[in-house]
Every structure is written in structure tokens, then in C-alpha cells.
C-alpha positions as CSV (number, residue, x, y, z in Angstrom):
1,M,15.8,20.2,35.5
2,G,16.3,24.0,35.9
3,V,19.4,23.8,33.7
4,I,17.3,22.6,30.7
5,Y,15.1,25.7,31.0
6,I,18.2,27.9,31.0
7,L,19.8,26.2,28.0
8,I,16.5,26.3,26.0
9,T,16.1,30.0,26.8
10,I,19.7,30.8,25.8
11,S,19.4,28.8,22.6
12,I,16.2,30.6,21.6
13,I,17.9,34.0,22.3
14,I,20.8,33.0,20.1
15,A,18.5,31.7,17.3
16,V,16.6,35.0,17.4
17,L,19.8,37.0,17.2
18,F,21.0,35.0,14.2
19,F,17.6,35.5,12.5
20,V,17.7,39.2,13.1
21,A,21.3,39.3,11.6
22,F,20.1,37.4,8.6
23,I,17.1,39.7,8.0
24,Y,19.4,42.7,8.3
25,A,21.8,41.2,5.8
26,V,19.0,40.6,3.3
27,K,17.5,44.1,3.8
28,S,20.9,45.7,3.3
29,G,21.3,44.0,-0.1
30,Q,24.1,41.6,0.7
31,Y,22.4,38.8,-1.4
32,D,21.4,40.9,-4.4
33,D,23.9,39.6,-6.9
34,S,21.8,37.0,-8.8
35,Y,23.7,37.2,-12.1
36,T,27.3,36.4,-11.3
37,P,26.9,32.9,-9.7
38,S,25.0,31.6,-12.7
39,V,27.7,32.6,-15.3
40,R,30.9,32.3,-13.2
41,M,31.6,28.8,-14.5
42,L,31.5,30.1,-18.1
43,F,34.4,32.6,-17.6
44,D,38.0,31.4,-18.1
45,D,40.4,32.0,-15.4
46,E,43.0,34.6,-16.3
47,I,46.5,33.2,-16.7
48,V,49.1,35.2,-15.0
49,V,52.4,35.2,-16.9
50,K,55.4,36.2,-14.9
51,S,58.2,37.8,-16.8
52,P,61.7,36.5,-16.0
53,E,63.6,38.6,-13.5
54,K,66.7,40.3,-14.7
55,N,69.7,39.5,-12.5
56,N,72.3,41.1,-14.7
57,K,74.8,43.0,-12.6
58,S,77.2,44.9,-14.8
């Protein structure tokens, strides 16, 4: 029965740590980009064209 109390205490401490990390990330502006995700699907992907390599040894 004592193990249950230890596990509950540890899980609450971990949950509080994750919550503090989340609050810190929000306050530091990590989630401030609200424009790009809404229009990302409208942009075409750039096509990368590779030029043929020159293997001419004269």
C-alpha cells in the first residue's frame, strides 16, 4: 500500500514539472507563430533540379 503513495507522489511531481515546462515555453514565445500553419498548405514545394555532373577528364 505504501508503494501506491510513493508512485502517486512521483507522478504528481512529474506532472507539475511538465506543466511548469509548458508554461515556460508559452511565456518564452515558442507558440507565437499563428500565421504559418494556416497557409503552409497553400505554398508549393520547391523543386530542386540537380545539374548533371561533368565527368569529362581530358
